[in-house]
Each structure stands twice: as C-alpha cells, then as structure tokens.
C-alpha positions in Angstrom: 144.6 208.5 185.9 143.9 210.1 189.2 144.2 208.6 192.7 140.5 207.9 193.0 140.4 205.8 189.8 143.5 203.8 190.9 141.8 203.1 194.2 138.7 201.9 192.5 140.7 199.5 190.2 142.6 198.2 193.2 139.3 197.5 195.1 138.1 195.4 192.1 141.4 193.6 191.9 141.1 192.6 195.5 138.2 190.3 194.6 140.4 188.3 192.2 142.8 185.5 193.1 144.7 182.5 191.7 144.3 178.9 192.7 146.5 177.7 195.5 148.4 174.4 195.1 146.2 172.6 197.6 143.1 173.6 195.6 144.5 172.5 192.3 145.7 169.2 193.8 142.3 168.4 195.2 140.6 169.1 191.9 143.2 167.1 189.9 143.0 164.1 192.1 139.2 164.2 192.2 139.2 164.2 188.4 141.9 161.5 188.2 140.1 159.1 190.6 136.6 159.9 189.5 137.3 160.0 185.8 135.7 163.5 185.3 132.3 162.9 186.9 129.4 160.5 187.1 127.9 159.5 183.7 124.8 157.3 183.2 124.3 154.9 180.4 120.9 155.1 178.6 120.4 151.6 177.4 121.6 151.6 173.7 125.2 150.7 173.1 125.1 152.6 169.8 124.0 155.8 171.5 126.3 155.2 174.5 129.4 155.7 172.4 128.2 159.2 171.6 126.2 160.4 174.6 125.7 159.6 178.3 124.1 161.8 180.9 126.6 163.6 183.1 125.7 164.6 186.6 125.8 168.4 187.0 125.7 169.4 183.4 123.3 170.3 180.6 121.7 168.7 177.5 119.8 170.8 174.9 117.5 168.9 172.5 116.1 170.1 169.2 114.1 168.8 166.3 110.9 169.7 164.4 107.5 168.9 165.9 106.7 165.2 165.7 110.3 164.2 165.3 110.3 162.1 168.4 112.6 164.2 170.6 110.2 164.3 173.6 109.5 160.5 173.3 113.3 159.8 173.3 114.0 162.1 176.2 111.2 160.6 178.3 112.5 157.1 177.6 116.0 158.2 178.7 114.6 159.7 181.9 112.5 156.7 182.6 115.5 154.4 182.1 117.6 156.3 184.6 114.8 156.2 187.1 114.5 152.4 186.8 118.2 151.7 186.8 119.7 154.4 189.0 116.8 155.7 191.1 116.9 159.2 189.5 114.1 161.6 190.1 113.3 164.4 187.7 111.6 167.7 188.1 109.7 168.3 184.9 108.0 171.3 183.4 106.6 170.1 180.0 103.6 172.1 178.9 104.5 171.4 175.3 103.8 167.7 175.9 100.2 168.5 176.8 98.2 168.9 180.0 99.3 167.2 183.2 96.9 164.4 182.5 98.3 163.9 178.9 101.9 164.1 180.2 101.1 161.6 182.9 99.6 159.3 180.3 102.8 159.4 178.3 104.9 158.6 181.4 102.6 155.7 182.3 103.0 154.3 178.8 106.8 154.5 179.1 106.8 152.8 182.5 104.4 150.0 181.7 104.8 149.3 178.0 101.0 149.5 177.8 98.9 152.1 176.0 97.2 154.8 178.1 94.8 155.8 175.3 91.7 153.8 174.2 92.4 154.0 170.5 94.6 155.6 167.8 93.8 157.1 164.5 95.1 155.1 161.5 96.4 156.5 158.2 92.8 156.4 156.9 91.6 158.7 159.7 89.6 155.9 161.4 89.7 155.0 165.0 91.4 151.7 165.9 90.9 150.3 169.3 94.1 149.4 171.2 94.5 145.9 172.5 97.2 146.5 175.2 95.6 149.4 177.0 96.2 149.9 180.8 93.3 149.0 183.0 91.9 151.5 185.4 93.4 149.4 188.3 96.8 149.4 186.7 96.7 153.2 186.2 95.9 153.7 189.9 98.7 151.2 190.9 101.3 152.9 188.7 100.5 156.5 189.6 102.4 156.6 193.0 105.5 155.2 191.3 105.2 157.7 188.5 105.0 160.6 190.9 108.0 159.2 192.8 110.1 159.2 189.7 108.8 162.4 188.1 108.1 165.5 190.1 105.6 167.6 188.2 106.3 171.4 188.5 103.1 173.4 189.1 103.6 177.1 188.2 100.0 178.0 189.2 100.8 177.3 192.8 102.9 180.5 192.6 100.0 182.3 190.8 101.8 182.0 187.5 101.0 180.4 184.1 103.6 178.3 182.4 104.7 181.2 180.3 105.2 183.5 183.3 108.1 181.4 184.6 111.6 182.0 183.2 114.1 179.2 182.7 116.4 180.7 185.3 113.6 180.7 187.9 112.8 177.0 187.2 116.5 176.0 187.4 116.9 177.9 190.6 113.7 176.4 192.1 115.2 172.9 191.3 118.6 173.9 192.9 116.9 175.4 196.0 114.7 172.3 196.5 117.1 169.6 195.3 117.6 167.9 198.7 113.9 168.1 199.7 112.7 166.8 196.3 115.6 164.3 195.9 115.9 165.2 192.2 118.7 164.5 189.7 117.5 166.7 186.8 115.3 169.6 185.8 113.5 169.2 182.4 112.0 171.9 180.2 109.7 171.1 177.2 109.9 173.5 175.6 112.1 176.5 175.8 109.6 178.4 173.7 106.9 178.0 176.4 109.0 179.8 179.0 109.1 183.5 179.7 112.1 185.2 178.2 112.8 188.2 180.4 115.1 190.1 178.0 115.9 193.5 179.6 114.9 196.5 177.6 117.7 197.6 175.3 119.4 194.2 175.4 119.6 191.9 172.3 118.1 188.4 172.6 121.5 186.8 171.9 123.1 188.8 174.7 120.4 187.7 177.1 120.7 184.1 176.0 124.4 184.1 176.5 124.0 185.4 180.1 121.1 182.9 180.8 123.0 179.9 179.5 126.1 180.9 181.4 124.0 181.0 184.5 122.6 177.5 183.7 126.1 176.1 183.3 127.3 177.5 186.6 124.2 176.5 188.5 124.1 172.9 187.1 127.7 172.4 188.0 127.4 173.8 191.5 124.1 172.1 192.3 125.1 168.8 190.6 121.7 168.9 188.7 121.4 168.0 185.0 119.3 170.5 183.0 117.5 169.0 180.0 116.0 171.6 177.6 113.9 171.0 174.5 114.2 173.9 172.1 112.2 174.3 168.9 114.1 175.1 165.7 113.1 177.8 163.2 111.1 177.0 160.1 112.4 173.9 158.3 114.7 174.1 155.3 113.6 172.0 152.2 115.8 170.7 149.4 113.8 169.2 146.5 110.8 169.0 148.8 112.6 167.1 151.5 112.9 168.6 155.0 116.5 168.8 156.1 117.7 167.9 159.6 118.1 171.1 161.6 121.3 172.3 163.2 121.8 174.2 166.5 122.1 177.4 164.4 118.4 176.9 163.7 117.5 177.3 167.4 116.4 180.7 168.4 119.7 182.5 169.5 121.7 180.3 167.0 125.4 180.2 167.8 124.9 181.0 171.5 123.5 177.5 172.0 126.7 176.1 170.4 129.0 178.5 172.3 127.5 177.9 175.7 126.1 174.4 175.2 127.5 171.2 176.9 125.7 168.5 175.0 123.4 169.2 172.0 121.2 166.5 170.5 119.3 166.9 167.3 116.4 164.5 166.5 115.0 164.1 163.0 112.4 161.8 161.5 111.0 161.7 158.0 107.2 161.9 157.7 105.5 158.6 158.4 108.8 156.9 159.1 109.5 154.9 162.3 113.3 155.6 162.1 114.6 158.4 164.3 118.0 159.9 163.4 119.7 161.1 166.5 122.7 163.4 165.9 124.9 164.2 168.8 126.0 167.6 167.6 128.1 168.4 170.7 129.2 166.3 173.6 131.2 168.0 176.3 133.2 167.1 178.3 134.8 164.1 176.6 133.6 161.7 179.3 130.0 162.3 177.9 130.9 160.9 174.4 131.8 162.0 170.9 129.9 163.5 168.1 128.1 161.2 165.8 124.8 159.9 164.3 122.7 157.0 165.6 119.4 155.6 164.2 116.7 154.2 166.4 113.2 152.8 165.5 110.0 153.4 167.5 107.6 150.8 168.7 104.4 152.7 169.0 102.7 149.9 170.9 105.3 149.7 173.7 106.2 153.4 173.5 109.9 152.4 173.4 112.8 152.7 170.9 114.9 149.8 169.6 117.6 149.0 167.2 117.6 146.1 164.7 120.2 143.5 165.6 122.4 141.8 163.0 119.8 139.0 162.7 116.8 141.4 162.4 115.6 141.0 166.0 114.6 144.1 168.0 116.9 145.2 170.8 115.2 147.5 173.3 117.1 149.6 175.8 118.6 147.6 178.7 121.1 148.3 181.5 124.7 147.3 181.1 125.7 143.8 182.3 128.7 143.4 184.4 130.6 142.1 181.3 129.6 145.3 179.5 130.8 147.4 182.4 134.3 145.8 182.4 134.5 146.2 178.6 133.5 149.8 178.9 136.3 150.3 181.5 138.9 148.7 179.2 137.8 150.9 176.2 138.1 154.0 178.3 141.8 153.4 178.3 141.8 152.2 174.7 139.6 154.6 172.8 140.3 153.0 169.4 138.4 149.9 170.4 134.8 149.6 169.5 132.3 149.3 172.3 129.2 147.5 171.1 
C-alpha cells in the first residue's frame, strides 16, 4: 500500500467517530423517561397488545385485493385524528379518484354511507338508508381536509406513477411543520415509480430505499404507512392462503428493513378480517400475533364480538385503561384486555 492509498483511507476514517459519554447519557435517559417513544392506541384492546403506532417509524401493510387492509388503515388513521389530533398526508391512488377516496373518508368520519346504493349478492341495486345528505357532506368536508392532507402529484406536472416513494416521504419531511402532519400514507406501493438504477437489482434498490425511509422517519418524527400488494395468491385445496411478507415484491428485504409489518386476510364473502402482526419493532409497539375483527359495512367500521355477543367498536382508552396499561408495561405476563 503506497502513501497515497494510506492518505485516502485516513481521510475516510476522519469522518467516523464514537459516541461520547454525554451523548449516550442523553439518549439513555430520554429512553428511560420516555419509554422508547410515543405510541398511539388504535381503539381495540385485542389489537393494542400487538400493535400501536409509534411516532417516527414505519408500518408496511399487505393483503390481497378486497381483504380490507385499506379500510382498516383508514379507520386507524381516522381514530388517531379524532383522539390525538393527528393529520395525515395521503397519496392513495389505489383507493380510487380523489372524489372516491374522499367518500370513503367521509364514511369513516360520519358512520353514514356516501354512496346512494350498493349491489347485493344477486347483482341488484339496493338503496342505502343511512346516506349522508348533501348538506352533511358540505359540513364535513372542511374537517376531512383538516385531518387528511391530499397529495396532488399533478401540481408538479406529474402523474401518480411518476412520483417515487422517496420523493413523497421527503416532501412530507420538508413540509411537516407547514402541513402539521403526523404521517405519510401510500396506497399502494405498486402505484409509485420505482427508479431502479440501470444495472442494479430490484432487491438492492429496495434495501437502499427502505433504509432511507427508516432514517428519514426517525429524523423527521413522521410515521410512514405503506400498502404493498403481494404476489399471486397461493391456494391449498382451493382455499387462498394468507400471504406473508415474502410474498411482497422484494420479499425478504421488507422483513430485513421493516419496522412493523401487518398482513390482512379475509375469506371471500366473509365479514371477518384476520390481522396478523408479522413484525412489531421496537418492543414498545407490540408483539407478534393474530387478531380477528369483523366489518360493519353500514357504519364503515370494524368491531369485535364481546363475550355476551355485543359489538364493540373502536374507542379510546379510559383513564382506568391507561393505568392498567402502565401497570402491565412493568408486568408483561399480565393480560391487558
């Protein structure tokens, strides 16, 4: 090795360092006092054991079309808006046009249908009884646009598929203060532009992109929700199997670089949604597990059946619940809920 090579290596080493005591102390005490970050409960005690939204992190959602993943994500987002005042920057072309997406959000907010009718199992139109009035739509729109900031790629002269995930995340981080947002939402990953450099494999690009998302979410304190379609379903004896994160395009890179991964699966014509928390990281978020919810198509909300058969819809924690949750955080063998 000649002198020039040694000089180059030394220049690179100059950019490296180790943590000083004061830096470590500050981080350790912040973690000790704050418990590892701010997490937000989503309304279901059964789900709360396994998953809560952590400020400055990521959640990746997957499931086959029609499984209910978008509906569940929108309900979670709406709950955090109602209970914690969160605002969300959303880019959801897979959920339909801006008018269709707005209709879904208004349904979540009001518990009343936006559409005039639905198609029954016989293919006939059935008029809905609890439809929003025109006046109610106009009254709710300002609140909807306060809770949900709708990303408009055409304002930059681009279509939805001309924007990369990294560009959207960076847009959210750059405008977080002005927009007052808590999260950035993509539905779906497949609708975004994947700017894989020539000569680079997709999994290599994905690893780099997800690492960028992890760093940016942590530094910006934004939460990044991303819906990713899985590959073609696997059938066993004619029954579609629940997908795994390996079925997402890029496979193991989602698992390697993911924080929280949620898989939604629903049998055809069933109201029951199986929600598998495939990964929950860090531990303050929850633990892996499976939860089943049922969907009330009229209200546009999920519920669980109580022990006596009554429907329990999502609701914020009471003060008693908060105290119990605090006790359980120090006694993890206890059962919350």
